[in-house]
Phi, psi and omega in degrees: 000006183299133177086353180284128180272108182281335181219119183283169178297336179273358178090018180257146179269179184303321182267010175091000180278158169283171187302316184261012186273136177282154166289164180297132180244129173231141183209153176222146175250158176067041183278344177234118180288335184286336182270159175292328177207149180202157179199154177230138181222146171236124172241101190065232178263005175273127185234130183223148180235135180229138174230148183230137173235135176121183000294142178218174180298151179300132176265140183086216183294128179287350177294341179285344183296139179259127187292338186245358182196170178278150174272125178262120180246121180239132176231134182244142172211162176230141179296148182298337181261012187288337178230176179292338180263128179285135182252138176282329182236097181291344175211160179092352177277179185298316181298319180296320179295318179296318179295320177299319178295317178298319179295319179296315178299321181296313186277340171295332179280345187245323182284139178279074186294336182292346179281348183226066180294152178057033178227181185223141175239122181255128177238116179247128181233133176233133175269121181270331177209129184249119177218045179096148178067036185298312181302315182298316180297321179296315179298314183294322176293317181294324177301313179296323180291320178296317177296322178296328179282352180076022180275125183296137178231154175296326185189169167303152166247118183239133186234152176202155176259165176206155179219181184224116183226125175051044177077010182235136176277130179248133180260150174056073186289139172274174180298320180300317181289322177294318183292338180288350180084194182093167182296134179219147175221157175238133184232132171245123190236141167266100196296327183293318182265342185078008180290137178269120178277325177202139176222124181227136176234136186250011176204161180289143177216131181299141184299336178295336183257348186300315182299322180296315180291319179297319179294324177297317179293319181294318179297318179294322178296324177291325174295321176299318179302317178302318180290317180293321177299321178295320178296316180296315180297321178294320180295317179296319180297317179294321178295322179295322178295317179296326180277353178080019180277000000 
């Protein structure tokens, strides 16, 4: 990436976006009839699929059951063709396990698990194509799938990445921007309350710049919320028409 200009003098990025501008987002709910909930999302060229089962009885040892809330189980995988490099293990590797843990922490903060004690909610997410912002796309797809399953949540969970280049905070990083290095963070936000479900940073960033980058990610996450809310309303309207209401 040496010599690549990530931000022009006119304030445009490599793909022509402004600093705080999202990539194009398209999403659909109810893509699998067999699952309790499902959704597909595209954020730029990053594509993710999420399916949800539950709440249902605990599978396996009943000792895992929690007396006061539901157990949230999240599993992440990526298709072998999702990146330019072929992977031998599309799931079960260290990165997949870490992503699954991050997703579980995120949705434990948002799902009203206390309404379903001694039960289990399964969230499976697969990345079909990775071009930056993988965690954010997974969270946003899973949010739509959980809502499609009718599982009560405190709020939407909306996620976005952000980085810092040449003194400017960039929202919704592409693969080119991520690969260039530099400080990057991923934020999952409950937009109505402003509560942070998960915040991760993978490089050092001076505290003088942290607020700027965090605000860029939060503002972008609220923009994502507007788009996801529109998808949910459209899905409900289409379902009502099919049911003849």
